[in-house]
C-alpha positions in Angstrom: 88.0 81.9 117.5 85.8 82.8 120.4 85.0 86.2 118.8 83.9 84.4 115.7 81.7 81.9 117.7 80.1 84.8 119.6 79.2 86.5 116.3 77.7 83.3 115.0 75.7 82.8 118.2 74.4 86.4 118.2 73.4 86.4 114.5 72.3 82.9 113.6 71.6 81.1 116.9 70.2 83.9 119.1 66.7 82.5 119.4 67.9 78.9 120.3 68.4 78.3 124.0 71.7 77.1 125.3 70.4 73.7 126.5 69.2 72.9 123.0 72.5 73.9 121.5 74.4 71.7 123.9 72.1 68.7 123.2 72.6 69.2 119.4 76.4 69.2 119.9 76.1 66.0 122.0 73.9 64.4 119.3 76.5 65.2 116.5 79.3 63.8 118.7 77.4 60.6 119.2 77.0 60.2 115.5 80.7 60.7 115.0 81.4 58.1 117.7 79.1 55.6 116.0 80.8 56.1 112.7 84.2 55.6 114.4 83.0 52.3 116.0 81.9 51.2 112.5 85.2 51.8 110.8 87.2 50.1 113.6 84.9 47.1 114.0 84.4 47.6 117.7 80.8 46.2 117.6 81.1 42.4 117.2 77.6 42.1 116.0 78.1 44.4 113.1 81.7 44.0 112.2 83.6 46.7 110.2 81.4 49.0 108.2 81.4 52.6 107.0 84.3 54.8 105.8 86.6 57.5 107.3 84.5 60.0 105.4 81.5 58.9 107.6 83.5 60.0 110.7 84.5 63.3 109.1 
């Protein structure tokens, strides 16, 4: 797996700095968390919304 990731980094992401990559991963994680909160109804103001596909 790490070899595959290294190949991706060197071929497609070589010109993007590491800090930006980490921030983009954090952004995607935050979106997944928001979707999970929606399907479990953990926000009392919004209730239950979204689908499991939104989390995926």
